[in-house]
LOMIBA-113527 format. One line per 2 residues: number of its first residue (from 1); their letters; for each residue x, y, z of C-alpha. Coordinates in steps of 0.05 Angstrom, whole numbers, plus 5000, padded with zeros to 4 digits. Example, Ala and Ser with C-alpha at 12.3 -4.5 7.8 and 13.67 -1.06 7.14 Angstrom:
2
1> AS> 5246,4910,5156  5273,4979,5143 .
This chain:
482
1> ML> 5102,7019,7750  5135,6966,7794 .
3> VT> 5081,6914,7779  5079,6934,7706 .
5> TY> 5154,6925,7698  5155,6855,7728 .
7> LA> 5094,6833,7687  5128,6861,7625 .
9> II> 5193,6822,7635  5155,6757,7646 .
11> FL> 5113,6768,7584  5172,6789,7540 .
13> LA> 5215,6730,7562  5158,6682,7547 .
15> LC> 5148,6716,7480  5222,6708,7463 .
17> VG> 5221,6634,7481  5159,6624,7438 .
19> LE> 5189,6661,7379  5255,6623,7385 .
21> LT> 5220,6556,7384  5178,6578,7324 .
23> AR> 5239,6604,7288  5277,6539,7298 .
25> RL> 5218,6500,7271  5209,6544,7209 .
27> TP> 5281,6563,7192  5335,6511,7183 .
29> PQ> 5403,6525,7218  5444,6575,7178 .
31> ST> 5512,6547,7198  5549,6509,7146 .
33> PT> 5547,6435,7165  5621,6428,7149 .
35> AV> 5637,6484,7197  5597,6452,7253 .
37> AN> 5632,6385,7242  5702,6414,7237 .
39> PA> 5735,6407,7306  5791,6456,7290 .
41> FR> 5741,6510,7271  5697,6497,7332 .
43> RF> 5758,6501,7378  5780,6567,7346 .
45> QS> 5710,6595,7350  5706,6577,7424 .
47> VF> 5772,6612,7439  5746,6675,7406 .
49> LR> 5677,6675,7438  5703,6665,7509 .
51> AY> 5738,6732,7506  5687,6769,7463 .
53> LL> 5627,6750,7505  5662,6771,7569 .
55> AL> 5675,6839,7536  5602,6845,7516 .
57> WA> 5579,6825,7586  5622,6880,7617 .
59> DW> 5594,6930,7567  5521,6913,7581 .
61> LQ> 5530,6917,7656  5542,6991,7649 .
63> GP> 5477,7006,7613  5422,7006,7665 .
65> YL> 5449,7053,7719  5495,7103,7684 .
67> YK> 5446,7162,7686  5422,7140,7755 .
69> LY> 5493,7142,7781  5504,7213,7758 .
71> RH> 5438,7234,7791  5460,7197,7854 .
73> YS> 5521,7243,7854  5472,7303,7852 .
75> FL> 5491,7327,7782  5439,7367,7744 .
77> ES> 5408,7340,7681  5444,7392,7639 .
79> QI> 5511,7369,7670  5494,7296,7655 .
81> AI> 5478,7315,7583  5548,7344,7576 .
83> LY> 5578,7279,7604  5540,7240,7551 .
85> VC> 5563,7289,7497  5636,7278,7520 .
87> GL> 5626,7203,7510  5596,7211,7441 .
89> AS> 5649,7263,7420  5704,7215,7441 .
91> CV> 5671,7162,7397  5676,7211,7339 .
93> LF> 5749,7226,7353  5771,7155,7366 .
95> AP> 5731,7120,7312  5783,7131,7257 .
97> FS> 5840,7110,7303  5803,7047,7326 .
99> GW> 5806,7022,7254  5880,7039,7249 .
101> LP> 5905,7015,7317  5897,6940,7303 .
103> QA> 5941,6948,7242  5994,6990,7278 .
105> LG> 5994,6963,7349  5972,6892,7334 .
107> RR> 5902,6861,7340  5912,6823,7405 .
109> QT> 5948,6882,7437  5890,6928,7417 .
111> CL> 5841,6880,7451  5884,6883,7514 .
113> LF> 5883,6960,7509  5806,6956,7507 .
115> CL> 5805,6915,7572  5852,6965,7605 .
117> SY> 5816,7028,7583  5747,7002,7599 .
119> SA> 5769,6979,7668  5796,7049,7681 .
121> CC> 5730,7078,7655  5691,7035,7706 .
123> LT> 5736,7055,7764  5726,7129,7750 .
125> KL> 5653,7119,7770  5676,7114,7842 .
127> SR> 5694,7188,7840  5644,7245,7850 .
129> DY> 5692,7294,7816  5661,7321,7751 .
131> FV> 5728,7324,7715  5745,7252,7733 .
133> LI> 5676,7230,7707  5690,7267,7642 .
135> VG> 5756,7229,7635  5716,7166,7647 .
137> RV> 5668,7183,7591  5727,7196,7544 .
139> LG> 5757,7128,7562  5688,7098,7551 .
141> GL> 5685,7127,7481  5753,7099,7465 .
143> ST> 5734,7031,7493  5668,7029,7455 .
145> SL> 5705,7044,7390  5755,6989,7403 .
147> LT> 5701,6939,7421  5667,6948,7354 .
149> TS> 5731,6938,7314  5789,6903,7349 .
151> FE> 5757,6837,7367  5726,6828,7298 .
153> AW> 5792,6847,7265  5830,6794,7305 .
155> YV> 5778,6740,7289  5773,6754,7215 .
157> HR> 5849,6757,7207  5859,6691,7243 .
159> HV> 5800,6658,7208  5821,6676,7137 .
161> DV> 5896,6690,7137  5922,6641,7189 .
163> HD> 5874,6582,7191  5850,6589,7119 .
165> FP> 5779,6572,7138  5727,6589,7084 .
167> KE> 5700,6660,7089  5629,6631,7087 .
169> WI> 5640,6605,7158  5651,6675,7188 .
171> PS> 5576,6692,7194  5564,6629,7236 .
173> TF> 5610,6657,7290  5580,6726,7292 .
175> TK> 5509,6698,7288  5525,6658,7350 .
177> AA> 5555,6719,7383  5493,6760,7367 .
179> TW> 5448,6707,7396  5488,6706,7460 .
181> NH> 5492,6782,7460  5417,6789,7468 .
183> GL> 5416,6740,7526  5474,6776,7559 .
185> AV> 5439,6843,7554  5376,6816,7588 .
187> GA> 5417,6781,7641  5460,6844,7654 .
189> GL> 5397,6883,7671  5374,6831,7720 .
191> VA> 5443,6825,7754  5451,6901,7756 .
193> NL> 5383,6907,7789  5401,6853,7839 .
195> LA> 5464,6890,7860  5439,6961,7858 .
197> EW> 5369,6953,7887  5356,6885,7918 .
199> LH> 5423,6883,7954  5423,6959,7964 .
201> LG> 5495,6966,7939  5479,7029,7900 .
203> PV> 5483,7047,7825  5560,7041,7825 .
205> AP> 5558,6966,7839  5546,6942,7767 .
207> FL> 5606,6983,7743  5651,6951,7795 .
209> LA> 5626,6882,7774  5646,6898,7703 .
211> VP> 5719,6905,7723  5730,6830,7741 .
213> SL> 5696,6812,7676  5744,6856,7637 .
215> VC> 5803,6826,7676  5780,6756,7657 .
217> CG> 5772,6779,7585  5843,6806,7585 .
219> WV> 5869,6741,7615  5835,6700,7560 .
221> VL> 5864,6746,7506  5933,6742,7538 .
223> TD> 5935,6667,7549  5885,6630,7504 .
225> WG> 5894,6677,7445  5969,6677,7454 .
227> KE> 5969,6601,7455  5924,6600,7393 .
229> EA> 5972,6647,7357  6032,6604,7376 .
231> EG> 5997,6544,7346  5975,6584,7285 .
233> GP> 6045,6593,7256  6101,6643,7257 .
235> EG> 6060,6699,7227  6017,6701,7290 .
237> DK> 5979,6766,7300  6032,6809,7267 .
239> QT> 6017,6855,7211  6065,6910,7230 .
241> PL> 6121,6908,7282  6116,6950,7346 .
243> LG> 6158,7012,7357  6230,6995,7365 .
245> AP> 6227,6937,7317  6269,6938,7254 .
247> NG> 6240,6986,7203  6184,7000,7253 .
249> GL> 6175,7071,7228  6167,7048,7157 .
251> TR> 6116,6994,7174  6076,7042,7216 .
253> LS> 6075,7091,7158  6049,7033,7115 .
255> AK> 5993,7021,7165  5974,7094,7163 .
257> AR> 5976,7092,7087  5930,7031,7086 .
259> FS> 5882,7066,7134  5883,7130,7093 .
261> RS> 5869,7091,7029  5812,7054,7063 .
263> CH> 5779,7120,7084  5790,7150,7014 .
265> EG> 5759,7089,6979  5702,7089,7029 .
267> LR> 5686,7162,7015  5690,7151,6940 .
269> CL> 5642,7092,6945  5595,7134,6988 .
271> LS> 5593,7191,6938  5590,7149,6875 .
273> DR> 5533,7102,6894  5467,7135,6912 .
275> RV> 5443,7071,6945  5501,7074,6994 .
277> ML> 5488,7148,7007  5414,7135,7023 .
279> LG> 5431,7076,7067  5482,7118,7104 .
281> GV> 5429,7172,7114  5381,7121,7144 .
283> QA> 5434,7094,7191  5457,7164,7213 .
285> LF> 5386,7187,7228  5361,7123,7261 .
287> ES> 5421,7107,7304  5435,7179,7326 .
289> VL> 5364,7181,7353  5378,7118,7392 .
291> YI> 5435,7153,7429  5386,7207,7450 .
293> FV> 5337,7153,7473  5392,7120,7515 .
295> FL> 5400,7186,7552  5326,7201,7561 .
297> WT> 5294,7136,7581  5319,7138,7653 .
299> PV> 5296,7210,7671  5229,7196,7639 .
301> LD> 5215,7132,7679  5257,7137,7742 .
303> PH> 5214,7188,7779  5157,7137,7778 .
305> GP> 5197,7085,7816  5207,7026,7769 .
307> PL> 5268,6981,7781  5315,7007,7727 .
309> GI> 5352,6942,7718  5287,6905,7704 .
311> VF> 5266,6961,7656  5332,6953,7620 .
313> SC> 5321,6878,7615  5251,6891,7587 .
315> LM> 5280,6937,7533  5333,6886,7514 .
317> AA> 5281,6830,7513  5238,6872,7466 .
319> SM> 5299,6881,7421  5310,6805,7423 .
321> AG> 5238,6794,7403  5248,6841,7344 .
323> SL> 5308,6802,7319  5270,6737,7325 .
325> LY> 5212,6767,7287  5262,6787,7232 .
327> RL> 5284,6714,7227  5211,6692,7220 .
329> AT> 5192,6748,7171  5250,6732,7124 .
331> ST> 5242,6656,7129  5223,6614,7069 .
333> RY> 5152,6610,7096  5137,6685,7099 .
335> RL> 5191,6710,7049  5187,6783,7071 .
337> QP> 5243,6825,7041  5294,6860,7087 .
339> GH> 5275,6925,7053  5203,6917,7076 .
341> VL> 5226,6900,7146  5271,6962,7148 .
343> CL> 5214,7006,7127  5169,6975,7181 .
345> AV> 5223,6985,7234  5232,7059,7217 .
347> LM> 5156,7068,7216  5150,7035,7285 .
349> AF> 5205,7079,7313  5171,7142,7285 .
351> FS> 5105,7121,7318  5140,7108,7385 .
353> FF> 5170,7178,7386  5104,7207,7365 .
355> ML> 5073,7172,7426  5127,7200,7471 .
357> TF> 5113,7272,7451  5045,7263,7483 .
359> ST> 5063,7218,7542  5116,7266,7566 .
361> AP> 5073,7329,7565  5095,7379,7620 .
363> GQ> 5056,7368,7684  5018,7308,7655 .
365> PR> 5068,7251,7649  5040,7183,7630 .
367> PH> 5096,7134,7649  5059,7071,7627 .
369> ES> 5050,7098,7557  5122,7121,7555 .
371> FL> 5145,7052,7577  5103,7020,7522 .
373> AF> 5133,7069,7471  5203,7051,7493 .
375> LL> 5188,6977,7485  5160,6990,7415 .
377> LE> 5224,7028,7398  5268,6970,7421 .
379> LA> 5225,6922,7382  5238,6965,7321 .
381> CG> 5313,6963,7336  5310,6887,7336 .
383> LY> 5281,6890,7266  5325,6946,7241 .
385> FP> 5396,6921,7256  5393,6854,7218 .
387> AV> 5356,6887,7160  5406,6944,7152 .
389> SF> 5464,6895,7161  5438,6852,7104 .
391> LQ> 5430,6913,7058  5500,6939,7075 .
393> GR> 5529,6871,7057  5494,6876,6989 .
395> VI> 5509,6947,6968  5579,6956,6998 .
397> SE> 5636,6910,6976  5673,6875,7032 .
399> EK> 5740,6910,7019  5707,6979,7023 .
401> RA> 5658,6965,7080  5703,6986,7138 .
403> GV> 5718,7054,7106  5645,7067,7087 .
405> LA> 5619,7049,7156  5670,7096,7187 .
407> WF> 5640,7152,7146  5570,7130,7166 .
409> RL> 5588,7136,7239  5613,7207,7233 .
411> PL> 5545,7241,7220  5513,7191,7267 .
413> HL> 5553,7214,7327  5551,7287,7307 .
415> LA> 5475,7286,7303  5471,7253,7371 .
417> CL> 5518,7304,7402  5478,7362,7372 .
419> GL> 5414,7332,7400  5442,7325,7470 .
421> LA> 5471,7395,7467  5403,7421,7446 .
423> LH> 5373,7384,7505  5426,7415,7550 .
425> GE> 5406,7484,7526  5332,7469,7537 .
427> VS> 5344,7443,7608  5392,7500,7627 .
429> GT> 5345,7553,7600  5279,7527,7627 .
431> GG> 5296,7489,7690  5281,7424,7653 .
433> GE> 5275,7363,7696  5220,7312,7697 .
435> GG> 5159,7337,7661  5196,7396,7631 .
437> SG> 5186,7417,7558  5258,7400,7539 .
439> TR> 5246,7325,7539  5182,7331,7500 .
441> HM> 5215,7376,7448  5272,7326,7440 .
443> FG> 5223,7269,7428  5188,7313,7377 .
445> GC> 5254,7326,7342  5269,7251,7343 .
447> AV> 5201,7238,7310  5219,7287,7254 .
449> MM> 5287,7253,7244  5252,7185,7239 .
451> LA> 5205,7214,7187  5265,7236,7147 .
453> AL> 5295,7166,7155  5230,7136,7129 .
455> MA> 5232,7181,7068  5304,7158,7056 .
457> VV> 5283,7085,7060  5227,7096,7010 .
459> SL> 5275,7133,6964  5326,7076,6970 .
461> FT> 5278,7023,6947  5244,7066,6895 .
463> LG> 5314,7075,6866  5329,7001,6870 .
465> RN> 5260,6975,6852  5287,6923,6805 .
467> DT> 5355,6915,6839  5365,6841,6855 .
469> DL> 5422,6859,6902  5371,6885,6952 .
471> RL> 5333,6820,6955  5342,6754,6991 .
473> EG> 5374,6700,6949  5312,6656,6946 .
475> TR> 5266,6711,6922  5306,6744,6867 .
477> GE> 5264,6761,6807  5199,6748,6843 .
479> GE> 5173,6819,6838  5190,6889,6857 .
481> MF> 5209,6915,6925  5150,6963,6926 .
């Protein structure tokens, strides 16, 4: 497995470079030329990306060795499953508040709260006390919820309401962030492996490295963002005053009312449009299975001795290759519809879990086949996320999107929690561990969920066969989806 892992990362990085060069040749830049040439916009974009990319880097550093750390502290697999469930449950609990906090507390202040809570989460990893680690998982759930909402909320507010830049320029910033995000994920695995294994600092080292990154992120938010707000005008980042300000109670009540209305409108949109309901079903099934995969990949591969940081980089490089393949598939040369790509991604994910039910048979583990299946799953993820993002942008109006996506995430996290609790029961009841039947049963259950997601995708595009909203702009009216 050691040699296989290093050969895989070399091949995948070369593949990503080749796909990137091909994509640049076949697809023209998507950024608006005016945005690229506008120095004020580029300066504003740079201020945002400095903080946001530091936050993403700190987040990725914690991916490769989380399970390994808990095993290093001699916890059982069933106990580790409960720790993961605590993290997911906190995501469920804090997800609604993460959408409300930027309105009530202030967007920049919420980003600072993220830096503080995630730093505390990382520092709890120094303790071997189970309760302290549970607190750390709860803080991690809060931080993850804030990361997905607060930074974007600050940027969109400043972009539209303060600088009055065209809304059409927003995707150029998040496209650039997504491109950097893949590179950061691959690099985080390599750096984590360097610290934990090559330098023999142990699995806690990447978590400690994340703390200075979060401190730097908080400093950028405090200084550069504060300076940017001072230059942006008197309205700054305010939407509602803090506690103690004049009429603070009334304005906080207004923020709660806005949040409540957003959730209500999101639920009404979800129930009134069958396309939205089916798309939410696909997202809940697909992404809940990914949470289970995040828990299981380490215990499946770690007993066979691969460097976990390099394995993590391989998985992220496979995801990067998938996103590049999406760019090529939907380019003007190949003109593949996002709906087709989504269907292919779900089919690939189903096949990967089907492979895993055989490669993790009790007493007969086949780690090379499991590793290949994991890479196939990450390749499918790289295709899935841009495809589902495109479709969400078409079937959900911008003003209702935050509320609808909040409802999407609720069954997503609940399904993941139920899956991990089921695994906890399997492990506790059978002795579990490497090669046990619990892991294989979980992969079988994931395959069934992916099959259900595939049926939902087919239903979605059967329903919208002649729906031009579900097609790329350049191919509207050129035929049916299926």
